[in-house]
Structure formats: C-alpha cells, structure tokens
N, C-alpha and C positions, 0 to 999 in steps of 0.2 A: 155759254149759250147752247141749247139743244140743237141737234142737227138732224135734218131729214135728207137722206141720200137715196136718190132715185135709181141707182144702178150699181150692181156688183155681180160677179160671176162665181160666187162661192158654191152654189149648187152644182155647177159644172165640175168644180174641183172635187167635191164630195163624191159625185158620180164617177169621175175618172179613177178615184182610188177605191171605189166600191165600198165605201164606209170605213176604210182603214184609218182615216184621220177623223177627228171629232171636232165639231163646230165649236165646242166650248173653249178650247185652248190650243188647237193645232197651230204650230208655228208656220205651217205651210199656207195657212189661210190669212190673208191680209184683213179679212173681215170676220175673224172669229169673235165669239161673244166677249172675251176679255178685252179685246181691242176696241170693240164697239163701246163698251162701258167706259174705258179710259178716254176715248175720243168724244164722249157725251153724245153719241148717236142715238136719237130717240126713235127714229123709224128708219129701217133699212129695207130697200127693195131688193129682192132676190130674183134674178132673171133666170128663166128657162131658156137654154140655148142648145140647139142641135146643129152640129157641123154639117155643111152641105154634102160632104162625101159619105155620110151615113146612108145606107140603102133605104130607099123610100118606104118600104114596108116595115122598117125598124124604127123610123123616126118618132112616131107617136109613143112607142114604148120607151124610147130614151127620155122623152119629156116626162112620162109617168114615173120613170125610175128616179129622175131628179126630184119630182114631187114627193116620192117615197122618202128620200133623205131629208127633205124639208120637214115633213111631218114626224118622222121617227127620230131624227137627230136634232135639227135646229129647234123645233118646237117640243118634241117629245122628251128630250134630255135636258131642257133648259126652261124651267117654269117661268123665268123672267121674260122669255120671248113670247109675244102674244100675236096671234094671227089677226091681220087686218082684213076683214072680209066685207065690212061696211065702212064707208068713209068716215062715219061718225065714230068708229072704233078708235081712230087716232086721237080724237078729242077726249076720249074716255080712258086713255092709258094712265095708269098710276105712276107715281114718281119713280119707282124702281123697275118699271116695265119698259121693254123695248118692242116697238111694233115691227112685225115682219110682213112684208107685202110681196106677193107673188106677181111677177111680170113675165111677158112672153117676148123674146127677142127674135123676131122672124116667125112666120106662120108655116114654115116648111113641115112642121110636125103634123099639121092637120090635113095635109094634102089638099084635096078639093072638097072636104067634108066639113060643113059648118057644125054638124052634130059634135064633132070632136072639139071644136072651139067651145061649144056649150058645156061639154064635160069639163074642160079646163076652167071655164068660168065657175062652174059649181064647185070645183076644187080650190078656188080662191084667186085665180088670175084676175087682176084688176087694171092692167095696162097691157096693150097689145101693140107691138111694133110689127108692121107687115113684112119687113124684110130684114135680113142682115145685109152684107155687102153684095150678095149674089141676087140673081133673078129667081123668082118662084112663081107659083100660079096666081099670086095676088098682085104682084108689082115687080118693078125692077129696083134693085138695090143701088147704092151709091157707086159701086165699082163695076156695074154692068154697062159695057160700052154702048149698048143699044139705047139706054136712057129712056125707056118707055115709061108710061104712067101706070095707073091702076087698071086692072082687068075688071070685068064685070064681077068676078068672084071677090076681088079686092074691095069693090064698092059694097058688096054684101057684108064683108067683115066690118067695114066702117059703120054700116047701118046697124049691125049687131052691137057694136061698141056704143053707139049713140043710144040705142034702146035700153041697154043695161048699165049705162053710166060708167062705162070703161073709158080709160084714156086711150087715145090713138097716138102712138109714138112715131114721130117723123125722123128720128135721129139717123137712121141708116138708109133712108129712101133716096132714089134718084130725084133730081130736081123736078122733073115733070110729075112724078108720083107725089112729091111733096105738095105741089100746087093742086093736084087732084084731091088730095086729102083735105087741104085747107078749104076747098069749095064745099065739102060735104060733112066734115067732122064737127061734132058739137063740142068735143073735149080733146083738142089736139095738144100735144106736149112734145118737147124734145128732152128725152131723159138724160142724154149725155152728148152734148154738142157745144162747140166753141165758134168763134168768129172767123170766117174765111178771109175777111179783110185783114185780119191780123196774122193769120197763118193759113196760107193757101193750100188747104188739104180738102180732098173731095168729101170728107166726112163732116166738114164744118158748114155752117150756114152763111149764105151770102147776106149782105145788108138788106136786100129786098125780102129775103126769107125771114130774117130776124124781125124786120119792121112789120111784116104781115103777121107774125106770131104776136108781137106786142099789141098791134091794132086789134087783134081778135082776143086780147087779154089772156093769151096762152103763156105757159111757163117754158123757159129755156134753162136747162140745168147744165152747169159747167162740168166738163170732163177733165180728169187729171192726167190723161195719156199724153206724155211729152211730145209725141209725133203730131198731136193736134194743137200744140201750144206754141212751140218755137222750133225753128230749124237750126238747132245747135246742140252740142253736148251740154250736159249739166243744166237742164232747164230748172228755173227757180219759180217760187211762188209769185214773185214780181212779174214774171213773164205771163203767168196765168191771169194775174190781175189786169194786165193790159186788155184782155178779152172782156173782162167785167167792165172796165172803163169804157170800152168801145160800145158795148151793149147799152150801158147807161146813157151814153151820148145819143143813142138811137131811140131813147125813150123807154128803156126796159128796166128802170130801177125797181119797179114793183113786180117784175116778172122773171127775175133771175133766181135760180136755185142751184143745188149741187147734185152732181151725179158722177161719183168718183171713177167708176169702172175698175175698182180694186178687184183682184183675182182674175181680171181679164186683160191685164196689161203686163208687159215684160220689163219695161223700164219705168222709172218713177221720177217725179219731181222731187228735188232736194227738200228734205224735211217734211215731205208729204208722201211717205212711202207705205203707209198702211192706215187703217181706220183709227188707230190710237193717236194719230198725228193730226186729225181733222181740225182740232182747235188752233193749230199753228196757222192755218189759212185765215181763220177769223181774226186772230191777233194781228196778222200781217195787214189785213184790210183796215183794221183800226189804226195801225201805224201809218197807213196811206191816206189818212184823213177822211175815211168813210165814217159816217156817224154810227153810233151804236144802234139806232133804229134801223138804218139801212142794212147793217150787217146782220141784225136779227132777222130781217126780211130774207136775205140771201140764205141764211142758215135754216130757217123753218117757216117763218110767218107768211112769206109770199105764197108758198105752196098751200098752207092752211087756208089762206083767203081764196084760193082757187079750187077747192075741192068740188067735185061735181055735186050738183044739187038735184 
C-alpha cells in the first residue's frame, strides 16, 4: 500500500549539515529517498522548522535556506521526486514518482509580515502550522503556560490559508488556539498528533478536540514519537495502534492518516525506525483485524478524499 506521510524534518537536517549529506541515500536521514522507496511512501511532506532561539532577523533566511536544499537536493538531484504545488499534482503522480510537499511548522519565520507567508506560498508551502511549542505573534503553542489563543495576526494567517486552499495545522497549538482555529479554518488538519486519552501528553489531542476534528471532517495524522505514544521504554507498534483504536471509537475511521515525524525525533518505536519500515505498521494493523480498506484509508486514501477543493 502506498503511504502519504504528512510530517518529517529532513530539511532541518539538510540545513544543519549545510548540504554535506545528500537526500538520496544519507544514512543520517530517516527519510532519505532510498528509504522512502523501500517503505512505499508515495507523498512525503517536508516541514520548514526554525528553532525559537534563532535571532528574529535571521529566521526568514533560515526558512529560505531549507527551501534551497529542498529545491537543489531533494528535487534537483532526484528526478523521481516531484513538487506538489497543486493538490491535483498528487493524483497525477506516475508510478515511479514520489510527491514532495512543503509545509511550515510554526510561523516564527515570517515575524508579523504576511507578505513573507505569501512568498513561502509561492515557493510551494501548502500546509501552515501557526506555532511549534512556544508562543509567537500568531498564537500560543502547546507548551506555553499562558495558554492563549489566536492573535489578530494569527486570524489573518488562517484567512490567508482559507483563501489559498492551504491546510491549517493544529498539531502544536495550545488548546485555546486550537478552538480558535476550528472556529474559522476551512481546511484544518493535525499533521502529527495522537490521543491524549491514551497518552497524557500536552502535544496530543483530547477526545473533545479529536471529535471536533472528525465532525468537521478534518484529518488527524498519527505521530511515531514514542513520548506521544506510551510512557514506557521500548514502545511498540501495538502501543501506537491503541491510539488508532481510540480515534476509530470516536468516529474517526475515515479521518486518520500518518505523520511520522521522522528526522525530528530522537527515540523510535520498535520496527518503525525510519521511512523504509513504514509498511511494518500497515502489516501490524492488518494483523490486528483492521480491514484492508480501512488500512488503505489510513495509509493514503483518507487524505486523498480530503484534499482541499
């Protein structure tokens, strides 16, 4: 089964090494091209992420530098990798091609300037998360103690996303910001979040949040970060499937996808340690009495049914 993965941090790794490693086969990259092919990943989302401690005047340049490696290495050196700039591009991928989708994890890079978001949009960004874990000028992140919602600037970002058919990613938002987004976003999505009822972590979604997503027919993509899965050593795929079980029980069968967070996590689920192992999770789901149709949905078909129109 082909897989659509809504989150990885490979561009951050390429940027940190200043191009010394190559996307094609770098062992340091959990989502290198060879591993994507082995794992039958059909579309990989590549996040732009700028750490909060980067000086404000340098943040936009850091995002542009990551885009540089996206175009010159990921796409430029690998003809099988195809830029997804229109949602219909996914449907038009050839058998041997892998779609590459740019996303933004936190809008720190644009400061208070929507023109910079417009530039990122023109360069290919198609999903925007307002925050990482910290607060910024748009909203509070999940680990900001204040727990405030969207600012007026944040509302302007969501309006931009709605106008241009960009996804608005809720995965790192504070709870209040989450509800503010749900009130105004046309295309909300959680690119990499699990269930807070199964693992009580601030980055996971409460049942009320998950149900709100499903009622709005929005996608929630499961994240492979062990800290968001189970509070124990040696986290297994069965532990991750508990989150899928729970979301299905809340009515999310047709709204679950995958968002690995490879290259952005330091520990791994057993037998799910890089993109080449993605099929292991699908096989484990089939062993756990999920039908082939449901598993195909989780792998790619649910997302395809929810593309912005």
